[in-house]
Wavefront OBJ file of the C-alpha trace (Angstrom):
o trace
v 27.713 13.136 21.367
v 31.179 13.355 19.805
v 31.801 10.052 18.049
v 35.523 10.265 18.751
v 34.981 9.116 22.333
v 33.431 5.858 21.085
v 30.413 6.189 23.345
v 27.775 7.173 20.811
v 24.680 4.984 21.096
v 23.673 3.182 17.907
v 20.018 2.487 17.107
v 20.271 0.206 14.062
v 17.322 0.738 11.754
v 16.432 3.742 13.961
v 14.540 1.258 16.138
v 12.858 2.946 19.092
v 13.851 6.429 17.912
v 11.195 9.167 17.794
v 12.178 11.638 15.095
v 9.032 13.811 15.254
v 5.488 14.148 16.594
v 2.346 13.116 14.716
v -1.361 13.744 15.167
v -2.359 11.038 12.698
v -1.516 7.472 13.674
v -1.338 5.918 17.146
v 0.138 2.427 17.515
v 0.525 0.469 20.740
v 2.515 -2.558 19.653
v 2.264 -4.406 22.957
v -1.496 -4.013 23.285
v -2.111 -4.502 19.557
v -3.875 -1.178 19.144
v -4.103 1.051 16.065
v -5.945 4.362 15.776
v -6.315 6.904 12.989
v -6.762 10.422 14.362
v -7.956 8.849 17.625
v -10.472 6.445 16.056
v -9.953 2.726 16.647
v -9.165 0.749 13.506
v -11.902 -1.720 14.482
v -14.573 0.986 14.374
v -13.300 2.300 11.052
v -13.082 -1.179 9.491
v -16.596 -2.078 10.615
v -18.437 1.225 10.202
v -16.489 3.496 7.867
v -15.375 3.211 4.248
v -12.253 4.194 2.346
v -13.522 7.585 1.203
v -14.537 8.605 4.715
v -11.304 7.258 6.217
v -9.316 9.066 3.539
v -11.074 12.321 4.436
v -10.361 11.700 8.124
v -6.656 11.154 7.508
v -6.183 14.078 5.157
v -8.387 16.649 6.883
v -8.291 15.612 10.516
v -11.949 14.906 11.284
v -14.799 12.696 10.155
v -16.820 14.458 7.454
v -20.443 15.471 7.489
v -22.585 13.890 4.791
v -22.241 17.005 2.638
v -18.470 17.115 3.112
v -18.168 13.434 2.247
v -20.250 13.833 -0.899
v -18.102 16.755 -1.987
v -14.913 14.823 -1.268
v -16.191 11.740 -3.092
v -16.981 13.904 -6.117
v -13.473 15.352 -5.986
v -11.942 11.870 -5.944
v -14.101 10.714 -8.844
v -13.299 13.819 -10.877
v -9.605 12.969 -10.538
v -10.047 9.534 -12.156
v -8.138 10.454 -15.271
v -4.661 9.826 -16.643
v -2.850 11.895 -19.286
v -2.474 9.931 -22.514
v 1.363 9.932 -22.300
v 1.081 7.902 -19.082
v -0.585 5.112 -21.062
v 2.302 5.348 -23.541
v 4.765 4.938 -20.672
v 2.855 1.930 -19.341
v 2.985 0.392 -22.796
v 6.720 0.981 -23.033
v 7.571 -0.618 -19.669
v 4.678 -3.088 -19.448
v 7.005 -6.114 -19.056
v 8.393 -4.717 -15.809
v 7.073 -5.640 -12.359
v 3.856 -3.740 -11.552
v 5.574 -1.890 -8.688
v 8.289 -0.676 -11.057
v 5.651 0.441 -13.526
v 3.759 2.242 -10.776
v 6.911 3.974 -9.515
v 7.773 5.164 -13.019
v 4.261 6.437 -13.714
v 3.883 8.283 -10.404
v 7.136 10.066 -11.139
v 6.006 10.870 -14.690
v 2.681 12.270 -13.474
v 4.559 15.203 -11.959
v 5.130 16.470 -15.503
v 1.376 16.753 -16.049
v 0.009 17.901 -12.701
v -1.025 21.576 -12.840
v 0.348 22.229 -9.344
v 3.624 20.316 -9.386
v 5.698 23.375 -8.541
v 3.333 24.504 -5.761
v 4.518 22.841 -2.559
v 2.108 24.612 -0.227
v 0.037 22.422 2.116
v -3.182 23.181 0.238
v -1.696 22.258 -3.147
v -0.043 19.165 -1.653
v -3.419 18.051 -0.322
v -5.055 18.497 -3.734
v -2.237 16.590 -5.422
v -2.603 13.817 -2.850
v -6.287 13.495 -3.656
v -5.500 13.300 -7.362
v -2.844 10.647 -6.788
v -5.260 8.647 -4.612
v -7.537 8.445 -7.660
v -4.768 7.950 -10.236
v -2.692 5.197 -8.600
v -5.438 2.530 -8.912
v -5.904 3.561 -12.542
v -2.212 2.949 -13.242
v -2.263 -0.475 -11.582
v -5.409 -1.556 -13.433
v -4.315 -0.139 -16.801
v -0.990 -1.951 -16.605
v -2.676 -5.257 -15.810
v -4.773 -4.995 -18.984
v -2.051 -3.644 -21.246
v 0.505 -6.311 -20.319
v -2.116 -8.895 -21.257
v -2.887 -7.318 -24.615
v -6.158 -5.666 -23.559
v -7.374 -2.092 -23.546
v -7.622 -0.405 -20.126
v -11.102 -0.263 -18.578
v -12.435 3.249 -18.057
v -13.535 4.132 -14.499
v -17.212 3.950 -13.563
v -18.383 7.180 -11.865
v -21.238 5.283 -10.219
v -18.884 3.083 -8.211
v -17.039 3.856 -4.994
v -13.259 3.838 -4.801
v -12.730 0.161 -3.917
v -15.475 -1.158 -6.197
v -14.221 0.964 -9.087
v -10.692 -0.335 -8.636
v -11.919 -3.927 -8.872
v -14.059 -3.005 -11.881
v -11.107 -1.383 -13.682
v -8.923 -4.370 -12.784
v -11.336 -7.156 -13.740
v -13.641 -5.486 -16.256
v -16.705 -6.678 -14.332
v -18.464 -4.862 -11.507
v -17.799 -6.714 -8.232
v -20.515 -8.003 -5.923
v -21.376 -5.830 -2.946
v -19.628 -8.241 -0.558
v -16.474 -8.403 -2.662
v -16.348 -4.617 -3.006
v -16.884 -4.198 0.733
v -14.012 -6.552 1.570
v -11.655 -4.622 -0.712
v -12.910 -1.406 0.877
v -12.054 -2.766 4.344
v -8.644 -3.843 3.055
v -7.950 -0.284 1.882
v -9.101 1.187 5.196
v -6.745 -1.153 7.050
v -3.791 -0.248 4.840
v -4.468 3.492 4.539
v -1.956 4.583 7.186
v 0.524 2.973 9.557
v 2.788 5.544 11.113
v 6.456 5.846 10.234
v 6.888 2.598 8.341
v 9.682 2.336 5.775
v 7.752 3.771 2.827
v 6.199 6.614 4.834
v 9.593 7.469 6.300
v 11.067 7.479 2.790
v 8.354 9.920 1.733
v 9.137 12.170 4.691
v 12.876 12.090 3.977
v 12.224 13.255 0.420
v 9.700 15.873 1.550
v 12.260 17.069 4.082
v 14.487 18.184 1.206
v 11.653 20.459 -0.001
v 10.923 18.143 -2.927
v 7.369 17.939 -4.297
v 4.714 15.352 -3.396
v 5.206 13.289 -6.562
v 8.875 12.850 -5.676
v 7.971 11.804 -2.139
v 5.328 9.304 -3.271
v 7.715 7.914 -5.886
v 10.211 7.204 -3.100
v 7.467 5.637 -0.994
v 6.479 3.291 -3.825
v 10.125 2.329 -4.294
v 10.432 1.506 -0.582
v 7.196 -0.482 -0.515
v 8.453 -2.589 -3.423
v 11.127 -4.145 -1.223
v 10.112 -7.624 0.018
v 11.096 -6.785 3.595
v 8.348 -4.137 3.624
v 5.552 -5.015 1.230
v 6.116 -8.544 0.031
v 4.587 -10.657 2.786
v 1.107 -11.100 1.283
v 2.518 -12.511 -1.931
v 4.737 -14.901 0.039
v 1.883 -16.051 2.310
v -0.127 -17.199 -0.684
v 2.856 -19.130 -1.984
v 3.245 -20.708 1.448
v -0.421 -21.746 1.526
v -0.059 -23.320 -1.917
v 3.097 -25.136 -0.819
v 1.359 -26.540 2.276
v -1.633 -27.577 0.176
v -3.540 -29.299 2.978
v -4.390 -28.192 6.543
v -3.023 -31.502 7.854
v 0.446 -30.556 6.608
v 0.567 -27.150 8.314
v 2.035 -28.282 11.636
v 4.901 -30.159 9.984
v 5.564 -27.206 7.672
v 5.828 -24.819 10.633
v 7.994 -27.273 12.579
v 10.396 -27.571 9.673
v 10.615 -23.809 9.208
v 11.276 -23.159 12.883
v 13.837 -25.961 13.099
v 15.733 -24.428 10.188
v 15.360 -20.956 11.728
v 13.408 -19.785 8.682
v 10.556 -17.284 8.960
v 6.930 -18.306 8.601
v 5.391 -15.769 6.245
v 2.761 -13.443 7.693
v 3.995 -13.683 11.278
v 5.838 -11.075 13.276
v 5.922 -7.324 12.858
v 8.487 -4.628 13.547
v 5.953 -2.769 15.715
v 3.437 -5.289 17.065
v 4.246 -7.740 19.844
v 0.577 -8.718 20.073
v -1.579 -9.741 17.108
v -1.798 -7.084 14.433
v -5.191 -5.420 15.139
v -5.929 -5.287 11.411
v -5.638 -9.059 11.004
v -9.002 -9.995 12.516
v -10.935 -8.063 9.875
v -9.124 -9.760 6.995
v -9.493 -13.131 8.740
v -13.271 -12.772 8.721
v -13.136 -11.769 5.070
v -11.057 -14.789 4.085
v -13.384 -17.144 5.933
v -16.466 -15.772 4.213
v -14.933 -15.357 0.771
v -13.271 -18.785 0.681
v -16.584 -20.390 1.611
v -18.486 -18.382 -1.032
v -15.894 -19.281 -3.675
v -16.182 -22.986 -2.819
v -12.525 -23.059 -1.713
v -12.708 -23.285 2.105
v -9.411 -25.171 2.275
v -7.432 -21.926 1.906
v -8.933 -20.536 5.100
v -8.476 -23.907 6.794
v -4.790 -23.971 5.834
v -4.250 -20.483 7.238
v -5.970 -21.316 10.511
v -3.934 -24.520 10.805
v -0.760 -22.442 10.421
v -2.014 -20.004 13.088
v -2.628 -22.926 15.455
v 0.834 -24.364 14.790
v 2.410 -20.954 15.468
v 0.535 -20.424 18.738
v 3.471 -21.513 20.953
v 5.542 -18.645 19.540
v 2.962 -15.955 20.333
v 4.419 -15.488 23.807
v 7.656 -14.393 22.126
v 5.800 -11.691 20.210
v 5.594 -13.613 16.939
v 1.955 -13.086 16.028
v -0.091 -13.019 12.855
v -0.076 -9.767 10.867
v -2.494 -8.268 8.350
v -0.551 -9.573 5.349
v -1.196 -13.140 6.443
v -4.809 -12.963 5.281
v -4.682 -10.214 2.660
v -2.939 -12.277 0.000
v -5.572 -15.006 0.095
v -8.310 -12.396 -0.349
v -6.597 -11.167 -3.506
v -5.976 -14.725 -4.722
v -9.633 -15.655 -4.292
v -10.499 -12.605 -6.374
v -8.261 -14.087 -9.090
v -5.790 -11.227 -8.877
v -2.255 -11.939 -10.079
v 0.285 -12.416 -7.278
v 2.553 -9.605 -8.445
v -0.347 -7.179 -7.948
v -0.632 -7.868 -4.212
v 1.890 -5.185 -3.234
v 0.531 -2.600 -5.702
v -2.864 -3.062 -4.029
v -1.233 -1.987 -0.752
v -0.003 1.123 -2.553
v -3.502 1.839 -3.844
v -4.758 2.062 -0.283
v -1.703 3.779 1.206
v -1.594 6.972 -0.917
v -3.623 9.050 1.577
v -1.359 7.852 4.401
v 1.766 8.837 2.483
v 0.189 12.178 1.647
v -0.686 13.030 5.231
v 2.829 12.033 6.346
v 4.218 14.516 3.819
v 1.743 17.168 4.982
v 2.938 16.730 8.556
v 6.565 16.867 7.437
v 6.209 20.141 5.532
v 4.146 21.722 8.311
v 7.323 22.359 10.302
v 9.894 21.079 7.862
v 13.405 20.023 8.734
v 15.966 18.117 6.729
v 16.123 14.524 7.985
v 19.827 13.871 8.340
v 20.777 11.186 10.913
v 24.379 10.264 11.625
v 26.407 7.124 11.115
v 29.185 6.318 13.573
v 32.487 6.000 11.749
v 34.055 2.603 12.382
v 36.714 2.507 9.664
v 40.527 2.748 9.584
v 42.320 5.372 11.682
v 43.917 8.367 9.912
v 46.302 7.220 7.165
v 48.829 8.941 4.960
v 48.170 8.972 1.242
v 50.646 6.858 -0.708
v 51.252 7.808 -4.387
v 50.294 5.092 -6.827
v 53.939 4.562 -7.883
v 54.838 3.539 -4.319
v 51.989 1.116 -3.666
l 1 2 3 4 5 6 7 8 9 10 11 12 13 14 15 16 17 18 19 20 21 22 23 24 25 26 27 28 29 30 31 32 33 34 35 36 37 38 39 40 41 42 43 44 45 46 47 48 49 50 51 52 53 54 55 56 57 58 59 60 61 62 63 64 65 66 67 68 69 70 71 72 73 74 75 76 77 78 79 80 81 82 83 84 85 86 87 88 89 90 91 92 93 94 95 96 97 98 99 100 101 102 103 104 105 106 107 108 109 110 111 112 113 114 115 116 117 118 119 120 121 122 123 124 125 126 127 128 129 130 131 132 133 134 135 136 137 138 139 140 141 142 143 144 145 146 147 148 149 150 151 152 153 154 155 156 157 158 159 160 161 162 163 164 165 166 167 168 169 170 171 172 173 174 175 176 177 178 179 180 181 182 183 184 185 186 187 188 189 190 191 192 193 194 195 196 197 198 199 200 201 202 203 204 205 206 207 208 209 210 211 212 213 214 215 216 217 218 219 220 221 222 223 224 225 226 227 228 229 230 231 232 233 234 235 236 237 238 239 240 241 242 243 244 245 246 247 248 249 250 251 252 253 254 255 256 257 258 259 260 261 262 263 264 265 266 267 268 269 270 271 272 273 274 275 276 277 278 279 280 281 282 283 284 285 286 287 288 289 290 291 292 293 294 295 296 297 298 299 300 301 302 303 304 305 306 307 308 309 310 311 312 313 314 315 316 317 318 319 320 321 322 323 324 325 326 327 328 329 330 331 332 333 334 335 336 337 338 339 340 341 342 343 344 345 346 347 348 349 350 351 352 353 354 355 356 357 358 359 360 361 362 363 364 365 366 367 368 369 370 371 372 373 374 375 376 377 378 379 380
């Protein structure tokens, strides 16, 4: 529509606008339903693992045992970083982990053997390599900023367990590794969220995958997108006692301030991913001898119940941060952990974009001054 007639319809934030089709992620925000390639997130969280889910997202179908073994071997073989990347980490180690990750993902393009090849097959291979390399960057930075040497990956461990091992220097228990694995499955893909859309915008310009993932990391770093888990843990610490939760919520709502971990741009019902992290927090907090964290969260959920009818429900970030905290992971690593799990989702979004590529170029409706004559500086 010609904007001169003043009748153009504005969709701020592109809310409710479908810009393309996708075969990957189905979300029903009202029903609280999430599916990857047609498979319910509940089935994947309970029965699958990250490697299998990653294969499903990237290749379109659940793998056979042989295919999964081959894919797992490919992921493990990619657990390597060029030595200059460690030099870069050392140079910028005082920066926020998301800034370090963004810088290193961008730098990796200089060392990938297929950077210039933007074909779907090469993009897939690069995505697999980045899926293995991103957790290495996060873990290496954590050690180097604390004056320690990075921990080399363990080829005997699965993706989630190996990440925890590289991060902590100690092999995690089976239960702890499984909870992190579920967390990665839940965060692996989520449609056209801000970071995935950023990746598609960059891919739409015919840029390479490393450029697209760099943009995605930059978008995820923003607190309006990826920062909720970190803020939920701070909220739980501020509340301190389950008995104080109701008053805390009442004060926040009275002052028209958000309660962290509630509400979602897409979901009007409870985030379907939340239940799986809730069960993990309950079990882990009890095992760690710190059940009060789970009790505080549930007291907040109870206090927020009256607002559920307005579509303000708990989301996955509400529980995720406490899981990381109980694993003694630094708060500023909470968002990088989301990135660790989201690389395959970003990759498949880019693959869909380049399949039938088009430059993403929306319009803005001009609302400025009418035509004006230029006045020379001497006459102003």
